[in-house]
N, CA, C and O of each residue as an XYZ file, in Angstrom:
508
protein
N     148.933     66.566     89.686
C     147.996     66.812     88.859
C     148.526     67.625     87.751
O     149.135     68.694     87.782
N     148.065     66.690     86.511
C     148.455     67.392     85.213
C     147.861     69.105     85.044
O     146.680     69.388     85.246
N     148.768     69.997     84.699
C     148.570     71.409     84.494
C     147.302     71.117     83.460
O     146.436     71.856     83.928
N     146.853     70.606     82.584
C     146.161     70.708     82.081
C     144.709     69.932     82.543
O     143.836     69.983     81.677
N     144.350     69.220     83.806
C     143.201     68.815     84.383
C     142.956     70.023     85.359
O     141.836     70.137     85.856
N     143.803     70.802     85.617
C     143.393     71.956     86.611
C     142.693     73.176     85.726
O     142.328     74.225     86.257
N     142.564     72.923     84.417
C     141.786     73.921     83.567
C     140.157     73.658     83.739
O     139.876     72.475     83.545
N     139.337     74.268     83.972
C     138.100     74.069     84.205
C     137.468     73.735     83.146
O     136.702     74.678     82.949
N     137.345     73.118     82.496
C     137.124     72.861     80.540
C     135.581     72.849     80.613
O     135.042     72.245     81.540
N     134.843     73.488     79.678
C     133.388     73.539     79.768
C     132.740     72.087     79.233
O     133.476     71.400     78.524
N     131.699     71.702     79.471
C     131.260     70.441     79.009
C     131.311     69.728     77.659
O     131.183     68.534     77.392
N     131.591     71.070     76.679
C     132.101     70.483     75.536
C     133.954     70.528     75.365
O     134.606     70.701     74.335
N     134.407     70.320     76.682
C     136.078     70.160     76.558
C     136.346     71.569     76.010
O     137.331     71.414     75.287
N     136.050     72.639     75.981
C     136.604     73.944     75.535
C     136.695     74.774     76.954
O     135.963     74.628     77.933
N     137.920     75.787     76.776
C     138.127     76.766     77.598
C     137.969     78.225     76.921
O     138.433     78.257     75.781
N     137.497     79.254     77.310
C     137.572     80.749     76.857
C     139.090     81.157     76.790
O     139.907     80.912     77.677
N     139.404     81.947     75.371
C     140.577     82.224     75.709
C     140.715     83.780     75.312
O     140.023     84.075     74.337
N     141.390     84.732     75.810
C     141.627     85.858     75.319
C     142.715     86.071     74.901
O     143.599     85.283     75.237
N     143.046     87.178     74.038
C     144.422     87.306     73.315
C     144.767     88.757     73.620
O     143.980     89.610     73.209
N     145.841     89.134     74.287
C     146.121     90.494     74.532
C     147.649     90.671     73.690
O     148.395     89.721     73.453
N     147.896     91.970     73.339
C     148.693     92.219     72.846
C     149.917     92.417     73.446
O     149.598     93.443     74.046
N     151.244     92.215     73.803
C     152.172     91.893     74.513
C     152.648     93.343     75.062
O     152.762     93.700     76.235
N     152.984     94.340     73.438
C     153.363     95.497     73.705
C     152.475     96.898     74.158
O     152.882     97.970     74.606
N     151.303     96.498     73.896
C     150.092     97.585     73.995
C     149.384     97.310     75.240
O     148.907     98.205     75.938
N     149.318     96.070     75.514
C     147.928     95.784     76.388
C     146.596     95.697     75.966
O     145.641     95.610     76.738
N     146.506     95.727     74.370
C     145.183     95.854     73.759
C     144.438     94.371     73.793
O     145.126     93.394     73.495
N     143.441     94.239     74.049
C     142.578     92.903     73.707
C     142.676     92.645     72.234
O     142.183     93.517     71.518
N     143.235     91.586     71.637
C     142.759     91.518     70.211
C     141.923     90.548     69.895
O     141.565     90.639     68.721
N     141.535     89.787     70.382
C     140.486     88.977     70.131
C     139.782     87.737     71.465
O     140.131     87.629     72.640
N     138.803     87.020     70.763
C     138.480     86.159     71.747
C     138.198     84.562     71.009
O     137.573     84.494     69.950
N     138.691     83.415     71.645
C     138.355     82.460     70.953
C     138.555     81.114     71.723
O     139.151     81.121     72.800
N     138.188     80.253     71.320
C     138.465     78.735     71.815
C     139.391     78.166     72.068
O     140.229     78.338     71.183
N     139.833     77.350     73.072
C     140.900     75.960     73.048
C     140.430     74.958     73.431
O     139.554     75.247     74.246
N     140.532     73.716     73.280
C     140.529     72.611     73.467
C     142.095     72.209     74.493
O     143.076     72.906     74.751
N     141.715     70.705     74.896
C     143.153     70.245     75.519
C     144.352     70.574     74.387
O     145.194     71.418     74.695
N     144.429     69.944     73.146
C     144.960     69.636     72.231
C     145.795     71.142     71.976
O     147.003     71.350     71.868
N     144.501     72.192     71.923
C     144.988     73.410     71.249
C     145.949     74.431     72.398
O     146.711     75.338     72.063
N     145.675     74.014     73.689
C     146.313     74.687     74.807
C     147.826     73.942     74.635
O     148.909     74.513     74.762
N     147.652     72.795     74.376
C     148.824     72.085     74.626
C     149.887     72.418     73.725
O     151.014     72.774     74.069
N     149.417     72.266     72.407
C     150.194     72.730     71.276
C     150.567     74.447     71.215
O     151.603     74.849     70.685
N     149.753     75.184     71.721
C     150.209     76.291     72.071
C     151.359     76.882     73.037
O     152.087     77.839     72.774
N     151.365     75.949     74.444
C     152.363     75.725     75.142
C     153.657     75.491     74.572
O     154.658     76.179     74.769
N     153.538     74.179     73.645
C     154.656     73.323     73.352
C     155.533     74.225     72.274
O     156.746     74.435     72.288
N     154.493     74.709     71.299
C     155.034     75.368     70.066
C     155.486     76.914     70.456
O     156.541     77.321     69.968
N     154.817     77.678     71.212
C     154.867     78.910     71.465
C     153.963     79.842     70.167
O     154.307     81.017     70.038
N     153.126     79.447     69.478
C     152.201     79.414     69.100
C     150.550     79.483     68.827
O     149.990     78.495     68.353
N     149.948     80.456     69.083
C     148.631     80.363     69.325
C     148.129     79.410     68.350
O     148.196     79.519     67.125
N     147.596     78.422     69.056
C     146.325     77.505     68.352
C     144.934     77.619     69.058
O     144.717     77.707     70.267
N     144.043     77.597     68.019
C     143.172     77.873     68.831
C     141.767     76.506     68.236
O     141.881     75.897     67.172
N     140.560     76.303     69.226
C     139.929     75.477     68.510
C     138.576     76.214     67.971
O     137.952     76.994     68.690
N     138.107     75.834     66.389
C     137.371     76.425     65.585
C     135.885     75.622     65.930
O     135.599     74.523     65.453
N     135.202     76.232     66.652
C     133.672     75.335     67.065
C     132.796     75.266     65.553
O     132.132     74.276     65.244
N     132.920     76.479     64.690
C     132.218     76.278     63.347
C     132.880     75.106     62.750
O     132.151     74.176     62.406
N     134.124     75.014     62.579
C     134.743     73.868     61.583
C     134.856     72.902     62.300
O     134.874     71.956     61.513
N     134.979     72.375     63.679
C     134.997     71.410     64.729
C     136.538     71.039     64.389
O     136.813     69.844     64.275
N     137.539     71.997     64.226
C     139.116     71.501     64.575
C     140.136     72.388     65.055
O     139.920     73.315     65.836
N     141.172     72.104     64.605
C     142.076     73.189     65.591
C     142.095     74.065     64.376
O     141.627     73.798     63.269
N     142.835     75.368     64.837
C     142.821     76.346     63.907
C     144.205     76.873     64.260
O     144.194     77.469     65.337
N     145.456     76.825     63.634
C     146.710     77.603     64.118
C     146.562     78.761     63.318
O     146.553     78.852     62.090
N     146.409     79.934     64.490
C     146.529     81.163     64.199
C     147.217     81.840     62.967
O     148.409     82.132     63.063
N     146.574     82.087     61.886
C     148.026     82.571     60.800
C     148.304     81.493     59.746
O     149.260     81.568     58.975
N     147.334     80.390     59.752
C     147.626     79.637     58.969
C     147.238     79.856     57.542
O     147.846     79.322     56.615
N     146.171     80.685     57.377
C     145.693     81.240     55.995
C     146.510     82.694     55.793
O     147.344     82.942     54.922
N     146.079     83.475     56.730
C     146.519     84.771     56.669
C     147.751     84.945     56.519
O     148.069     85.640     55.554
N     148.867     84.385     57.404
C     150.194     84.857     57.707
C     150.230     85.436     58.915
O     151.294     85.793     59.420
N     149.057     85.585     59.501
C     148.984     86.828     60.471
C     149.108     85.697     62.002
O     148.096     85.457     62.661
N     150.300     85.189     62.328
C     150.202     84.213     63.748
C     150.347     84.886     64.617
O     150.676     86.047     64.373
N     150.171     84.469     65.980
C     150.581     85.294     67.426
C     151.635     84.372     67.790
O     151.682     83.157     67.596
N     152.571     85.228     68.413
C     153.610     84.365     69.307
C     153.382     84.502     70.549
O     153.263     85.602     71.090
N     153.303     83.483     71.090
C     152.960     83.439     72.664
C     153.936     83.921     73.355
O     155.049     83.462     73.098
N     153.815     85.042     74.493
C     154.966     84.984     75.649
C     154.504     84.580     76.797
O     155.285     84.203     77.671
N     153.260     84.591     76.972
C     152.795     84.310     78.290
C     151.467     83.562     78.344
O     150.707     83.736     77.391
N     151.132     82.849     79.215
C     149.869     82.200     79.538
C     149.496     81.974     80.770
O     150.057     81.246     81.589
N     148.262     82.791     80.942
C     148.026     82.528     82.389
C     146.294     82.247     82.287
O     145.551     82.289     81.307
N     146.003     81.942     83.765
C     144.755     80.952     83.930
C     144.197     82.042     84.962
O     144.903     82.805     85.621
N     142.900     81.978     84.980
C     141.955     83.236     85.510
C     141.987     82.559     87.003
O     142.585     81.488     87.103
N     141.430     83.074     88.064
C     141.229     82.649     89.584
C     140.203     81.773     89.704
O     140.062     81.172     90.769
N     139.284     81.550     88.582
C     138.340     80.307     88.557
C     138.658     79.354     87.910
O     137.883     78.399     87.853
N     139.898     79.328     87.229
C     140.262     78.539     86.308
C     139.444     78.342     84.827
O     139.861     77.554     83.978
N     138.759     78.805     84.719
C     137.979     78.698     83.704
C     138.018     79.926     82.261
O     137.218     79.943     81.325
N     139.018     80.722     82.444
C     139.556     81.394     81.255
C     141.028     81.723     81.194
O     141.804     82.021     82.102
N     141.227     81.587     79.830
C     142.887     81.492     79.668
C     143.043     82.770     79.128
O     142.151     83.322     78.483
N     144.192     83.295     79.373
C     144.611     84.860     78.713
C     146.097     84.395     78.158
O     146.921     83.941     78.952
N     146.355     84.514     76.938
C     147.397     84.365     76.123
C     147.762     85.747     75.829
O     146.878     86.499     75.418
N     149.633     86.422     76.079
C     149.798     87.454     75.757
C     150.631     87.074     74.737
O     151.542     86.292     75.011
N     150.456     87.605     73.245
C     150.727     87.465     72.436
C     151.413     89.106     71.356
O     151.079     90.290     71.399
N     152.546     88.290     70.432
C     152.993     89.346     69.836
C     152.485     88.519     68.280
O     152.805     87.471     67.719
N     151.444     89.751     67.968
C     150.764     89.947     66.427
C     151.625     90.153     65.408
O     152.156     91.258     65.289
N     151.912     89.052     64.460
C     152.608     89.186     63.358
C     151.605     89.695     62.473
O     150.449     89.274     62.515
N     152.064     90.754     61.515
C     151.557     91.336     60.499
C     150.319     92.473     60.992
O     149.582     93.169     60.294
N     150.428     92.343     62.524
C     149.553     93.759     62.843
C     148.454     93.251     63.052
O     147.989     93.686     64.106
N     147.579     92.284     62.385
C     146.283     91.998     62.314
C     145.890     90.758     62.410
O     146.149     89.776     61.714
N     144.805     90.988     63.963
C     144.373     89.868     64.526
C     143.148     89.183     63.927
O     142.847     87.996     64.045
N     142.181     90.593     62.948
C     140.739     90.035     62.674
C     140.516     89.560     61.400
O     140.883     90.093     60.353
N     139.859     88.469     61.541
C     139.875     88.211     59.941
C     138.893     89.326     58.921
O     138.568     89.100     57.756
N     138.572     90.468     59.671
C     137.840     91.715     58.987
C     138.835     92.597     58.122
O     138.577     93.406     57.232
N     140.462     92.057     58.835
C     141.379     92.988     58.252
C     141.832     94.108     59.031
O     142.459     95.091     58.636
N     141.371     93.787     60.371
C     141.502     95.098     61.337
C     142.545     94.759     62.636
O     142.597     93.650     63.167
N     143.188     95.677     62.956
C     144.197     95.294     64.227
C     143.363     93.985     65.120
O     143.777     92.834     64.981
N     142.420     94.219     65.841
C     141.838     93.687     66.475
C     140.612     93.310     66.231
O     140.104     93.661     65.166
N     139.854     92.497     67.182
C     138.261     91.833     66.859
C     136.900     92.728     67.331
O     135.721     92.602     67.000
N     137.747     93.944     68.494
C     136.865     94.988     69.021
C     136.632     96.451     68.304
O     136.919     97.501     68.877
N     136.149     96.397     67.155
C     136.345     97.645     66.197
C     134.741     98.052     66.273
O     134.526     98.983     65.497
N     133.836     97.727     66.814
C     132.670     98.166     67.152
C     132.328     98.874     68.661
O     132.100     98.204     69.669
N     132.337    100.220     68.622
C     131.829    100.822     69.655
C     130.140    101.382     70.023
O     129.456    102.044     69.242
N     129.753    100.966     71.266
C     128.479    101.011     71.362
C     128.395    103.074     71.642
O     129.099    103.664     72.462
N     127.709    103.522     71.024
C     127.543    104.992     70.979
C     126.216    105.459     70.792
O     125.699    105.614     69.685
N     125.571    105.721     72.076
C     124.281    105.993     72.136
C     123.691    104.457     72.004
O     124.212    103.539     72.637
N     122.506    104.242     71.086
C     121.762    103.192     70.295
C     122.505    102.606     69.484
O     121.928    101.557     69.199
N     123.617    102.686     68.851
C     124.348    102.316     67.875
C     125.926    101.837     67.848
O     126.891    102.502     68.225
N     125.930    100.171     67.163
C     127.397    100.230     67.212
C     127.991    101.009     66.220
O     127.424    101.040     65.128
N     128.937    101.594     66.366
C     129.827    102.453     65.473
C     131.446    101.782     65.326
O     132.319    101.773     66.194
N     131.514    101.220     63.889
C     132.718    100.789     63.579
C     133.594    101.856     63.984
O     133.216    102.969     63.619
N     134.836    101.805     64.747
C     135.737    103.199     65.027
C     137.463    102.222     65.182
O     138.366    102.384     66.002
N     137.364    101.388     64.196
C     138.613    100.662     64.255
C     138.902    100.756     62.611
O     137.986    100.178     62.027
N     139.903    101.312     61.665
C     139.900    101.007     60.214
C     140.481     99.655     59.773
O     141.399     99.119     60.394
N     139.878     99.091     58.611
C     140.779     97.902     57.948
C     141.726     98.449     57.404
O     141.822     99.428     56.664
N     142.796     97.370     58.047
C     144.107     97.638     57.610
C     144.582     96.771     56.481
O     145.499     97.113     55.734
N     143.957     95.683     56.384
C     144.172     95.119     54.721
C     142.808     94.178     54.213
O     142.400     93.194     54.829
N     142.257     94.680     53.044
C     140.875     93.812     52.754
C     141.161     92.393     53.194
O     142.265     91.862     53.078
N     140.229     91.894     53.641
C     140.058     90.379     53.610
C     140.178     89.730     52.461
O     140.704     88.620     52.549
N     139.719     90.229     51.000
C     139.776     89.256     49.862
C     141.274     89.074     49.356
O     141.580     88.376     48.390
N     142.161     89.795     50.138
C     143.324     90.466     49.599
C     144.410     89.191     50.568
O     145.372     88.567     50.120
N     143.827     89.134     51.966
C     144.332     88.352     52.636
C     144.190     86.643     52.559
O     144.959     85.731     52.864
N     142.850     86.687     52.013
C     142.481     85.243     52.188
C     142.294     84.886     50.616
O     141.458     84.039     50.299
N     143.006     85.480     49.728
C     142.655     85.361     48.471
C     141.319     84.836     48.095
O     141.095     83.697     47.686
N     140.542     85.691     48.258
C     139.156     85.101     47.954
C     138.447     85.873     46.468
O     137.336     85.529     46.065
């Protein structure tokens, strides 16, 4: 059986992906991949995701320069979640200009921003 056929794809042909930083173990982001994205990620060694909002492949860093070099790809025990261990280029994984996408922490009854913006997104995306 082909390795891609062993993935339990959603009805719309996607699999959830967690990107984890190689050196720190920190969770950087959550995204989706389709078969082509996962194949390209394996073949190129760079993270390629599938954008549901744009309905197309998204090579991480294609606009920002903050690409992810993939060191390891794993499949969970139910074959329905992929974990990629990456080296985050430029230190920014989030489109908000932060190191990771999980910068809001629940404190009592409020979501509090606990991670700083490293670089203004307008400067990253030339808006």
